[in-house]
C-alpha positions as CSV (number, residue, x, y, z in Angstrom):
1,M,-60.1,-199.7,-50.5
2,R,-57.7,-197.8,-48.2
3,L,-55.8,-194.7,-49.3
4,V,-52.2,-195.2,-48.5
5,H,-50.6,-192.3,-50.3
6,S,-51.7,-189.1,-52.0
7,G,-49.3,-187.2,-54.2
8,K,-49.6,-184.1,-56.4
9,V,-51.5,-186.0,-59.1
10,R,-51.6,-189.7,-58.2
11,E,-53.1,-191.6,-55.3
12,L,-52.2,-195.1,-54.1
13,Y,-54.9,-197.5,-52.7
14,L,-54.6,-200.9,-51.1
15,D,-57.5,-203.1,-52.2
16,E,-57.4,-206.2,-50.0
17,S,-60.5,-207.5,-51.7
18,V,-58.4,-208.3,-54.8
19,D,-54.9,-209.0,-53.6
20,P,-53.2,-207.4,-50.5
21,A,-49.8,-207.6,-52.4
22,E,-51.2,-205.3,-55.1
23,L,-51.7,-201.5,-55.1
24,L,-54.1,-199.5,-57.2
25,L,-52.4,-196.4,-58.7
26,V,-54.9,-193.8,-59.7
27,A,-54.0,-190.7,-61.9
28,S,-56.3,-187.8,-61.1
29,D,-57.2,-184.9,-63.3
30,R,-55.3,-182.5,-60.9
31,L,-52.8,-180.1,-62.5
32,S,-49.6,-179.1,-60.7
33,I,-46.9,-176.7,-61.7
34,Y,-43.8,-175.6,-59.7
35,D,-44.7,-178.4,-57.2
36,V,-48.0,-176.7,-56.4
37,V,-51.4,-178.4,-57.1
38,L,-53.7,-176.0,-58.8
39,P,-57.4,-175.9,-57.8
40,T,-58.8,-176.5,-61.4
41,P,-58.8,-180.0,-62.9
42,V,-58.3,-180.9,-66.6
43,P,-60.9,-183.3,-67.9
44,D,-59.4,-186.6,-69.1
45,K,-55.9,-185.7,-68.0
46,G,-55.6,-188.7,-65.6
47,A,-56.8,-191.1,-68.3
48,I,-54.4,-189.7,-70.9
49,L,-51.5,-190.0,-68.4
50,T,-52.4,-193.5,-67.6
51,A,-52.8,-194.7,-71.2
52,L,-49.6,-193.0,-72.3
53,S,-47.6,-194.5,-69.4
54,L,-48.9,-198.0,-70.2
55,Y,-47.8,-197.5,-73.8
56,W,-44.3,-196.6,-72.7
57,F,-44.0,-199.1,-69.9
58,E,-44.6,-201.8,-72.5
59,R,-42.1,-200.3,-74.9
60,T,-39.3,-200.0,-72.4
61,A,-39.8,-203.3,-70.6
62,D,-36.7,-204.7,-72.2
63,L,-34.6,-201.9,-70.8
64,V,-35.9,-202.0,-67.2
65,G,-38.7,-203.8,-65.3
66,N,-41.7,-201.7,-64.2
67,H,-44.3,-201.9,-61.5
68,V,-47.3,-202.6,-63.7
69,L,-49.3,-205.7,-63.0
70,G,-52.3,-204.9,-65.3
71,T,-55.6,-203.1,-65.6
72,H,-57.8,-205.8,-64.2
73,D,-60.5,-205.3,-61.5
74,I,-60.5,-201.5,-61.8
75,P,-63.4,-199.9,-59.8
76,E,-65.8,-198.1,-62.0
77,E,-65.1,-194.7,-60.6
78,F,-61.4,-195.1,-61.6
79,A,-62.1,-196.5,-65.1
80,G,-59.4,-195.6,-67.6
81,R,-57.1,-193.9,-65.2
82,A,-55.9,-196.6,-62.9
83,V,-53.5,-199.5,-63.0
84,R,-52.7,-202.3,-60.6
85,C,-49.1,-202.4,-59.6
86,R,-46.6,-204.0,-57.2
87,P,-45.4,-202.0,-54.3
88,L,-42.0,-200.4,-54.5
89,E,-39.6,-198.7,-52.1
90,M,-39.2,-195.5,-54.0
91,L,-35.7,-194.0,-54.3
92,P,-35.4,-190.4,-53.1
93,V,-34.1,-188.9,-56.3
94,E,-36.0,-187.5,-59.3
95,C,-34.2,-188.8,-62.4
96,I,-34.2,-186.3,-65.2
97,A,-32.7,-186.7,-68.7
98,R,-32.3,-183.6,-70.9
99,G,-31.7,-183.6,-74.6
100,Y,-32.5,-179.9,-75.0
101,L,-31.9,-176.8,-72.8
102,T,-34.9,-175.1,-71.4
103,G,-36.8,-174.3,-68.2
104,L,-34.9,-174.5,-64.9
105,G,-32.0,-176.3,-66.7
106,L,-31.5,-173.2,-68.9
107,K,-31.6,-170.9,-65.9
108,E,-29.0,-173.1,-64.1
109,Y,-26.8,-173.1,-67.2
110,Q,-27.0,-169.3,-67.5
111,R,-26.0,-169.0,-63.8
112,T,-23.2,-171.5,-63.7
113,G,-22.5,-172.9,-67.2
114,A,-23.6,-176.3,-66.0
115,V,-26.7,-178.3,-65.0
116,S,-26.4,-180.7,-62.0
117,G,-22.7,-180.4,-62.2
118,V,-22.5,-181.3,-65.9
119,T,-20.5,-178.6,-67.7
120,L,-22.0,-177.6,-71.1
121,P,-20.6,-175.7,-74.1
122,D,-20.6,-171.9,-74.1
123,G,-23.2,-170.0,-76.2
124,L,-26.2,-172.3,-75.7
125,V,-29.6,-170.6,-75.8
126,E,-33.3,-171.3,-75.1
127,G,-34.1,-174.6,-76.8
128,S,-30.5,-175.6,-77.8
129,K,-30.0,-179.2,-78.6
130,L,-27.3,-180.6,-76.3
131,P,-24.3,-182.4,-77.7
132,E,-25.7,-185.6,-76.0
133,P,-28.4,-186.2,-73.5
134,I,-27.4,-185.5,-69.9
135,F,-28.5,-186.8,-66.5
136,T,-29.6,-184.0,-64.2
137,P,-31.1,-185.4,-61.0
138,T,-33.0,-183.4,-58.4
139,T,-34.1,-184.0,-54.9
140,K,-37.6,-185.3,-54.4
141,A,-39.4,-182.6,-52.4
142,P,-42.7,-183.0,-50.4
143,V,-45.9,-181.6,-51.9
144,G,-45.7,-177.8,-51.8
145,E,-41.9,-177.6,-51.6
146,H,-39.5,-177.3,-54.6
147,D,-37.0,-179.9,-55.9
148,E,-33.3,-178.9,-56.0
149,F,-30.6,-179.9,-58.5
150,M,-28.2,-182.6,-57.4
151,T,-24.9,-183.6,-58.9
152,F,-24.1,-187.1,-59.8
153,D,-21.6,-187.2,-56.9
154,E,-24.4,-186.2,-54.5
155,V,-26.5,-189.1,-55.8
156,V,-23.5,-191.4,-55.2
157,A,-23.2,-190.1,-51.6
158,L,-26.9,-190.7,-51.0
159,L,-27.4,-194.1,-52.7
160,G,-24.0,-195.5,-53.4
161,A,-22.0,-195.6,-56.7
162,D,-23.6,-198.8,-58.1
163,T,-27.2,-197.5,-57.6
164,A,-26.3,-194.0,-58.9
165,T,-24.7,-195.4,-62.0
166,R,-27.7,-197.7,-62.6
167,L,-30.2,-194.8,-62.3
168,R,-28.2,-192.6,-64.6
169,D,-27.8,-195.3,-67.3
170,L,-31.4,-196.3,-67.1
171,T,-32.7,-192.7,-67.2
172,L,-30.7,-192.0,-70.4
173,E,-31.6,-195.3,-72.0
174,V,-35.3,-194.7,-71.5
175,Y,-35.0,-191.1,-72.7
176,R,-33.2,-192.2,-75.9
177,R,-35.8,-194.9,-76.6
178,G,-38.6,-192.5,-76.0
179,A,-37.1,-189.7,-78.1
180,E,-36.4,-192.1,-81.0
181,S,-40.0,-193.4,-81.0
182,A,-41.7,-190.1,-80.5
183,A,-39.7,-188.7,-83.5
184,H,-41.8,-190.9,-85.8
185,G,-44.8,-188.8,-84.7
186,G,-43.0,-185.5,-85.3
187,I,-42.4,-185.0,-81.6
188,L,-39.1,-183.9,-79.9
189,V,-38.7,-185.0,-76.3
190,A,-36.8,-182.1,-74.8
191,D,-36.5,-183.7,-71.4
192,T,-38.2,-186.2,-69.1
193,K,-38.4,-187.1,-65.4
194,L,-38.5,-190.7,-64.2
195,E,-39.0,-192.3,-60.8
196,F,-37.4,-195.6,-59.8
197,G,-37.9,-197.9,-56.8
198,R,-36.8,-201.2,-55.5
199,D,-39.1,-204.3,-55.6
200,T,-39.2,-207.0,-52.9
201,D,-36.2,-208.7,-54.5
202,G,-34.2,-205.4,-54.3
203,E,-34.2,-204.9,-58.1
204,I,-34.4,-201.3,-59.4
205,V,-37.8,-200.9,-61.1
206,L,-39.4,-198.1,-63.1
207,G,-42.6,-196.7,-61.4
208,D,-45.0,-193.8,-61.4
209,E,-45.4,-192.5,-65.0
210,V,-43.3,-192.6,-68.1
211,L,-42.9,-190.0,-70.9
212,T,-46.1,-188.2,-70.3
213,P,-46.9,-184.5,-70.8
214,D,-46.8,-184.1,-67.0
215,S,-43.3,-185.6,-66.7
216,S,-41.8,-184.4,-70.0
217,R,-41.5,-181.6,-72.4
218,F,-42.8,-182.4,-75.9
219,W,-42.2,-180.1,-78.9
220,P,-43.4,-180.3,-82.5
221,A,-40.3,-181.0,-84.7
222,D,-41.6,-179.1,-87.7
223,S,-41.6,-175.8,-85.9
224,Y,-38.5,-176.3,-83.7
225,E,-36.2,-173.3,-83.6
226,P,-33.5,-172.7,-81.0
227,G,-33.3,-169.2,-79.5
228,R,-37.0,-168.9,-78.6
229,V,-39.6,-170.6,-76.5
230,Q,-41.0,-173.6,-78.3
231,Y,-44.7,-174.6,-78.8
232,S,-45.3,-177.3,-76.2
233,F,-47.6,-180.3,-75.9
234,D,-47.2,-180.4,-72.1
235,K,-47.9,-178.4,-69.0
236,Q,-45.3,-175.8,-70.0
237,Y,-48.2,-174.0,-71.5
238,V,-49.7,-173.6,-68.0
239,R,-46.3,-172.5,-66.6
240,D,-46.2,-169.8,-69.3
241,W,-49.7,-168.7,-68.5
242,S,-49.0,-168.5,-64.8
243,S,-45.9,-166.3,-65.4
244,S,-48.2,-163.4,-66.2
245,L,-49.9,-163.6,-62.8
246,D,-49.0,-162.0,-59.5
247,W,-48.3,-165.3,-57.9
248,D,-45.2,-166.4,-55.9
249,R,-45.4,-170.1,-56.9
250,T,-46.5,-171.2,-53.5
251,A,-49.8,-172.7,-52.4
252,P,-52.6,-172.0,-52.9
253,G,-52.3,-171.9,-56.6
254,P,-54.5,-169.8,-58.9
255,E,-57.7,-170.9,-60.5
256,V,-57.1,-171.8,-64.2
257,P,-59.4,-170.2,-66.8
258,D,-61.6,-172.4,-69.0
259,E,-59.7,-171.5,-72.1
260,V,-56.4,-172.6,-70.6
261,V,-58.0,-175.9,-69.4
262,T,-59.3,-176.5,-72.9
263,A,-55.9,-175.8,-74.4
264,V,-54.1,-178.1,-72.0
265,R,-56.6,-181.0,-72.7
266,D,-56.2,-180.4,-76.5
267,R,-52.4,-180.5,-76.3
268,Y,-52.4,-183.6,-74.1
269,T,-54.8,-185.3,-76.5
270,E,-52.8,-184.4,-79.6
271,V,-49.4,-185.6,-78.2
272,Y,-51.0,-188.9,-77.2
273,E,-52.3,-189.4,-80.7
274,R,-49.1,-188.4,-82.4
275,I,-47.0,-190.6,-80.2
276,T,-49.2,-193.7,-80.2
277,G,-50.6,-193.3,-83.7
278,T,-54.1,-193.9,-82.4
279,P,-57.1,-191.5,-81.8
280,W,-57.9,-190.6,-78.2
281,V,-61.1,-192.1,-76.9
282,S,-62.3,-190.6,-73.6
283,P,-63.3,-193.3,-71.1
284,S,-66.0,-190.9,-69.9
285,V,-67.9,-191.0,-73.2
């Protein structure tokens, strides 16, 4: 196999022994925050991301096609954390849907009263539910650099009105589907980030990962209370831990203590189980 791309968490391989028109997408156990890869892995993280993405790809396929071809012929060293997929020409926009106000979206709102050019009502606080989900795209920065908010008009200027509208509509549709489904497990989906590309026919297709704790904020519905930081089943826990450090959010990132690694794995496992309704079984067992 030949490595053709390495991202913050995922790697793409070309395996010509199976089919040169297929790629192998492998999710590692690497952990990244603020666009910086931390030096400490989280056991089972890649497998959980892969399993949860496959769950959502199947349940959103009627809304938008995706890049997944299957989980056949996976090399043993990648068992449980890889999928075979078709190659896409990825679009240079991170597509984010927000149903609640938190994180960088909250900071942008406090500074300007808007997020990605979408004006929001006065008086919103940490964790406020928005009147309706909003599309808040960002740039797609290289590893080690930071994404920046984009307005819808900037996406139009970059990709054209038809493509920008399609990305906005698909992002909000996938978010709504995910939020409605996750609610059955007592999970609020505060926000999520999606990535789209074009296939060989020029169709817009969903790629990368979908509604995972790496790409989304998941909160327990039974303890939700606006006006404070919510308990999170995602890597917000690691962001909160890092905020107590003397670290400027640039590489190299800090080593992660064992107790934080364990807490992250436990939260990822729990949200997988609550969303899918099935117990997590580690492929390494």
